[in-house]
N, C-alpha and C positions, 0 to 999 in steps of 0.2 A: 504493499500499500504505499502510495505517495505521501511523504511528509508534508504538512502544512507550514510554509516558510512565510515569515513576515517581510516581504519585499520593500525596499525602501524607494524602487523605482522599477519601471518596466524596461527601460533601456539606460544602461550607464555608459555614457562617453567618457573616454580617458583623452584629455588634450583639449586646450581651450584656445587653439588657434583657429584659423579661419575655416578649414575643413571640418573640424570638430563642431564648431558652432553653427555652421552650415548645415551639418548632418542633424543637429539638434533641431534647428529651424524647419527643416524639412519634415522631420518626423512628426512635429506638433501640427504642421499645416496638412501632412496627408492623413494623420490619424487623430484627430483631435481627442484629447482626454488621455492621451498615452503620457504617462509619468517619465519624464526625462531628467536624469541628474548628469551634469558635467563635472568632471574632476580636472582641476588645472593646477600644477605645482606652484605656479608664479602667483604674485598678488593681484595680477591683472591679465586681461586676454591679450593675445598676439604679441607676447614678449620675444619671439625668436623668429622663425622663418618669415611669418606673416608681417611683422613690423620691422624687418631688416632686408628689405628688397628694394628693387628700383621703382616700386609703386607703378608698374606699368600694365595696362590692360592689354594683353597680347591678341594679336588679330588670328592666330593660328596658321600663318602662312608657312612656319618652318615644318610642320608635323606632316608625317606620312598620311597620305589620304586613307581614311577608314579606321585610322588608329584611335584609341580613347582621347589621346591628347588633341588631334584634330577636331574630333566631334565635340568635346567638352570645351575648347578653346573658342571656337567659333560660335557655339550656342551660348557659351558663358560670357563671351565680350558683350554681346548685345544686353544679355540679362543683367550684367554688372552695371552698365550704363543705366538701364532703366532703374535699377534697384537704387543707385546713388541720387538719380534725379528725384525719386519717389521719397526718399527720406532725407533730402538736402545735404548729402555727403559731397564733399569736394571733388570734382572730377572734370575732365574735359576730353573730348576726342580730338586729338591734335595731328593724328597720321604720324608716320616715321618713314625715315630713308634707311635703305640698306644700301651701302656704298661699296663698290669694287675699287681697290686702289693698286690692284697688280693684274696683270693680263691671265694669270693662272687662275684667278677669281671669276673670270667672267662666265666660263660655262656653268658654274655653281650658281651665279646670280641668274641666269638664263632658266637653269632649272628650278629655280625659287618661283619665277614668274609662272611657269607651268604648274608647279605645285600649289600656288595660290589659286591659280584658275580653277584647278581641280577641288579645291576646297571652298570654293565660292567666294574667294575674298576679292574685290576689287584692287588691281595693281596697275600703275602708270610706269612704264619704262621710261628711263631719261639718258640722255647723253651727257658727256662732261659739262658741257655749258650750261644745261638746264638745271644741273645741281643747284646753283645759285639762286634759282628762283625760290627755293625753299630754305636753302642754308648758305648765305653769301662767303662765310669763312671756311666752308667744308670743300675739299678737293678729292676728285676721284676720277676714274676711268669712265664710269657709268654707275647708274643706281636704278633702284626702284623705289617708288612711293606707295606705301600702303596706307590708305586712308582710313581704315577701321581701328588702328591703333590708338590708345588713349593712355590717361593716367588718372589716378585716383588715391583716396586716402583709405588704404586697406585696413589700417587700425580702426578707422571710424567705422568701416563695414563690419568688422568683427564685433565691435561694441554694438551696433545695432542689430546684429544677428543674436547675440547674447539676449538682448532686451526684448526683441520681438518674437523669440521662440517661446518664451514663457517657462524654459527649462529651470530647474534649480542649478545654480552655477556656484560651484564650490571652490574658490581660489585657495591657494596655500595648502592644496591638498595633495600631496606627492605620494605616488602609489608604491607601495613596499613589497607587497604581496597580494597574489590573487589564488583564492581557493574555488575550483570548479568542479562541481560532482555531478553525476550522472542525473539527469532529470530534475536538478534544483537550482539551475542557473549558476550564478557566480557571486563570491563575497569578495570584496577588495578591502584591504588594511591599508591605511594611510599612514604616513610618518607620525602624524598628531595622535595616532591610537584610535582614530575612529574607524568603524566598520561600516561600509555600504555594501547592500544586497540587492542584486538586480537579476532580472530574468535573463537578458541579453546584454553583452559587453561589446561596445564598439571602441576599436584601438585607433584613435587619430593622434598617437603620441608623437610624431615626427621625427625628431633626432633619437628617440628612444622606441620607436614602434617595434623593432626587432626584438628588444629587451621586454616589453610588455608582452608580446607574442610568447616568448618563452617562458614568461611567468604565468602565463594562461595554460601552458603546456602543450602549445601547438609549435611546431618546428617551421619557421618562416621561410627556411631555404636560401635565405640571403642574410647579409649584415649591412648595417649603415656604416658607410665610411665617411665621415665629415670632410667636406671641402670648405675652406673658408674664402669668402669673396671680399676683397678688399677695395674700398672706394676713397676717392678724392672728391673734394667739392672745388668747382670752378671759381677762382677769385674773380674772374671777369665774365660773368654769365651772359653778358651781352654778345659773346662770341657764337652763341648757340641759341636757336630760336626754339627747337623742338627735341625731337628724337632723331638720333643718328647711330646706325649699328653698322659694324663690318659685316662682310659675308662670312657666315660661320662654318667652321670645318666639320663637316657631317660625320666624322668619325668620333666626336665628342658631343655630350649633351650639354655643352656650354656656349653661349652665344658670343663670347669675346668681349673686349673691353669697349663699352659703348657710351655715349653721351645722353642723358636725360634729364630734360628740363622738368622738374616736378610741380606738383601744385602749389608750393610755397614760392615758386619763381626762381628757386636755386638749380643750378646745373650739378649733377652728380655724374662721376666718370669711374667706369668700372663695371663690373668686378673681375679680377682676374680669379684664379682658382688653384688654391694651394692646399696641400693636406693640413688638417687642424689636428692639433694635439691633444683635443678633447672635443667632445661632442658640441660643447657650448665654448669652444676655443675661439674666441673673437680677437685674440692677439697671439703672437708668438710666446708671451709670457703666461699664457694659460696652459697648464699641463696637467692631465689627471692620468696618472701612472696606469690605473687600472683600465681605463677606458682606451688609452693608447695600446696597451698590452693586448686588448681583445682585438683592436684593428690589426695590429701585426700579425697576430695569431690566425686570422682569417685568411686561408689560401688565395682567395681572390685579390687581397691587397698587394700580395708580391706579383700576381700575374699582371695586375694593371701596372705595376712598376716596371715590369720587363717590357711590356708591350708598348708603354707610351713614356717612356723615360725621357726622350726628347722633348716632346710637348711639356712634360712636367718640369724640365730643367728649365725652359723659358719662363714658366709662370712663377717659378722660385725666384728667377733672377730679377723679374719685374716687381715681386715683393719686396726684396732687400735693397733694390736700387731704385730710387726715385727717378733717375735719369733714364733707365731702361723702361719704367712705366711711361714716362713722358714721351720717350720715342715712339712707343707703341701709340700713343694718342695723337701724335702729331701726323701719322700715317693719314688721319681723317682730318685733323685740325692743325694745320702748319703753323698756325699763330701762337699756338699754346707754348708757355715756357714752363720750366719746373716751378718758378715762384708762382706761377697761376693754380698750382695744384696744393690744396689744403686738405690733410688726412681727415677723415671722417668716419663714422662708425662701419665697422664691417659686419657681415653676415655669414651664417654658416648653412651650407646646403646639405641635407640629409639624403645622400646618394646611396641607393641601394645597388650592392653588388653581389653578384652571384659567386659560388665557390670556384667557378672556372674563370673569374675576373671580368666577366661581362658586366659593362655599366648598363643598369636597367634603365631603359629610355622612356618606357611608357609608364602610366599609372599602373600600379600592381595592388590588386585588392583580392585577399583570400579569406576562406571562412573555415572555422571550425565549430565544434559543438558549443552552442549558445554565445557564438563570437564571431565578430566580422574585423578583419585586420586590414588597415590601409597601409601598406609596407613600402610604397613608393609614391610620393605626391610632388613630382618635380614641377619647375615651371612649365607650364603655366597654371599651377594650382590655385593661386590666388584668384586670377581671371577666371578660372572654370570652377569656382568654389560652389556655386549654386547648383550648377547640373551634377557635380561630383558628389555634393550633399544629398542631393536626390537619389543617386544610385546606391549610395551607401545606406540611406535611410530605407529604401526599398529592400535591401537584403537583411537589415536589422528587422524590419517589420515581419518580413517572411519567415525569420528565425523565431521571432515572437509568436506568430500564428501557429508554428510546429511545436510549441512548447506545451 
């Protein structure tokens, strides 16, 4: 006979970033009356990946047609603009340039035009002289203009999702243990000694999603390898009108150093991508030996290093040398000098890596008994957070119905 359990909630979400809060919002919209609790270890929402990125609403031009990233980004960009407008959250649809500065990049630029059209994204091709119509100080051999790209306050979006969801949000609630028993849901112990019981657990823990999956008793089949993205702010923001990106290397899930005029009028430059010495390693001085040891013990980390050491060496050089970083920026913006670059807050990307060293490029969502795990939510996760939240919510509600 099944024991009677006093559940604190129907769905227990771990992680108060934009994906976790969007999931809570989607659950209460789809199934009013469902009790949702969100546990977030920080004192407020969106303190890590959500609040430490470029603030760009991505169009979806980069992503393979039919992939989750492509579908979610194209749909999510339109929904994000509508959401921001509805709730008065700062945003703007600015468009962006993707600029080729070397002849070897031209075939990849033309491939992006085709990919954009396959994804239903309006793209305008530009010659070298036409670049100045959008960005007078930017130089390149050719470019494309993507009209649906924008910027917004993703932290503001996260706060609104938390408020509008009606979920119980518990801040300062770090999860230290999870007990899952057959047929009786999950019980979560926090560092403060609180026990929270739910019928279904949703893991949106970002930088710690693999650790939460293992606490649940599920093998995630991957590990999070943290990459720090370092940014500068442009002391002469008048040099850049909007958003300017290089042509990305398709071998890597990073977009390269780009120029972003944010909603505050400032221009951020970055990020590069270097290995972090901790999952929240926002600087070289942040070292957590246990987390670093876990990264080094994962076979996929060494396979990445062997496969991509040349690329990594260039990123490291730009991390330790401001001159090298400036040289990378000057490929797009020749007028910039070292004195124009002012260090600002860094971010850390939670990159899922398989045992064979594969960098997981798409969203990765897996399910276990009474559990849904979001194991890779790369850029454009913030852009696509509303449709991602619905996808995760649907899976959680299906699991709840089976309970």
